[in-house]
C-alpha positions as CSV (number, residue, x, y, z in Angstrom):
1,Q,3.3,32.1,-20.5
2,V,2.1,28.7,-20.8
3,H,2.6,26.1,-18.5
4,L,2.1,22.2,-19.6
5,V,1.7,19.5,-16.9
6,E,2.2,15.9,-17.9
7,S,0.7,12.9,-16.1
8,G,-0.1,9.2,-16.9
9,G,3.4,7.7,-17.0
10,G,4.4,4.9,-15.3
11,L,6.0,1.2,-15.6
12,V,4.3,-1.0,-18.3
13,Q,4.8,-4.3,-19.4
14,P,5.5,-5.3,-23.2
15,G,2.1,-5.4,-25.0
16,G,0.6,-3.2,-22.5
17,S,-1.3,0.3,-22.7
18,L,-1.0,3.6,-21.0
19,R,-2.9,6.6,-21.4
20,R,-0.8,9.9,-21.0
21,S,-2.5,13.7,-20.5
22,C,-1.0,17.0,-20.9
23,E,-2.6,20.1,-19.5
24,A,-2.2,23.4,-20.6
25,S,-2.7,26.5,-18.1
26,T,-4.8,28.2,-20.5
27,T,-7.0,27.3,-23.6
28,V,-5.2,29.8,-26.0
29,V,-3.3,26.8,-26.7
30,R,-5.8,25.6,-29.2
31,L,-4.2,28.2,-31.5
32,Y,-0.8,26.1,-31.3
33,T,0.2,22.9,-32.6
34,R,0.3,20.3,-29.9
35,G,1.8,17.1,-29.6
36,W,4.2,14.6,-28.1
37,Y,7.8,13.8,-28.5
38,R,9.9,11.5,-27.1
39,Q,13.9,11.1,-26.2
40,T,16.3,8.4,-25.0
41,P,19.9,8.7,-23.8
42,G,22.1,9.9,-26.6
43,K,19.6,10.5,-29.2
44,Q,17.5,13.7,-30.1
45,R,14.1,14.3,-29.1
46,E,11.8,12.8,-31.9
47,L,8.1,13.5,-33.0
48,V,5.7,10.9,-31.7
49,A,2.4,12.5,-32.9
50,D,1.2,16.0,-33.0
51,I,-2.2,18.0,-34.2
52,S,-2.5,21.3,-35.9
53,P,-4.9,23.8,-34.7
54,G,-7.1,22.7,-37.6
55,G,-7.3,19.2,-36.4
56,G,-4.8,17.4,-38.8
57,I,-3.0,14.8,-36.8
58,D,0.4,13.6,-38.0
59,Y,1.9,10.0,-36.5
60,A,5.6,9.0,-36.7
61,D,5.8,5.6,-38.6
62,F,6.9,3.7,-35.4
63,V,3.7,4.5,-33.6
64,K,1.1,4.1,-36.6
65,G,-1.8,1.8,-35.6
66,R,-0.5,1.8,-31.8
67,F,-0.8,5.0,-30.6
68,T,-3.8,7.4,-30.6
69,L,-3.7,11.6,-30.0
70,S,-6.6,13.0,-28.8
71,R,-7.4,16.6,-27.7
72,D,-10.2,18.5,-25.6
73,E,-9.9,22.1,-26.7
74,D,-12.3,23.6,-23.9
75,K,-9.8,21.9,-21.4
76,G,-6.6,22.9,-23.4
77,S,-5.4,19.3,-22.9
78,V,-4.0,16.4,-25.4
79,Y,-3.9,13.0,-24.9
80,L,-2.0,10.0,-26.1
81,E,-3.2,6.5,-26.0
82,M,-0.4,4.2,-26.2
83,N,-1.1,0.7,-27.1
84,I,0.9,-2.5,-27.7
85,L,4.1,-1.0,-25.9
86,Q,7.3,-2.5,-26.7
87,P,10.5,-2.0,-24.6
88,A,11.7,0.3,-27.9
89,D,8.9,2.7,-26.7
90,T,10.7,3.3,-23.3
91,A,11.7,7.1,-23.5
92,V,10.9,10.1,-21.6
93,Y,7.9,11.6,-23.5
94,F,7.2,15.2,-23.7
95,C,4.3,17.4,-24.7
96,P,5.1,20.7,-26.7
97,A,3.1,23.5,-27.5
98,H,4.4,25.3,-31.0
99,L,3.3,28.7,-31.6
100,I,3.5,29.8,-35.2
101,S,6.5,32.1,-34.5
102,G,8.7,29.0,-33.8
103,F,9.0,29.5,-30.0
104,S,7.8,26.3,-28.3
105,Y,6.8,25.7,-24.7
106,W,7.6,22.3,-23.4
107,G,6.0,19.9,-20.5
108,Q,8.3,18.7,-17.8
109,G,8.8,15.2,-19.5
110,T,8.0,11.9,-18.1
111,Q,9.4,8.4,-18.1
112,V,7.7,5.9,-19.6
113,P,9.5,2.4,-18.9
114,V,8.4,-0.6,-20.8
115,S,9.7,-3.6,-19.3
116,S,8.7,-7.2,-17.9
């Protein structure tokens, strides 16, 4: 069982920045694909960015150049540095850990409102 705990959410003004953290209960998550997804009401959950066990990082087009994903394998944590935030980035952000088997663990999700 893997528990993922997210932190770092909160109201941000347009153009502002926020750093999200996702801590895992075990460092075995270094073997899993980690990352961040987001979801808005009425829409499917969508990928923001993910990092493979080998370190390859993929970003959704709508965050390229603005968001940066990183990880600390020793802590089993991943981070999302979010810059130049816009109202369209308002969503609930989740951090998953995807096993090769296809099973996924998910964090609790945290609302990130971007508004003036």
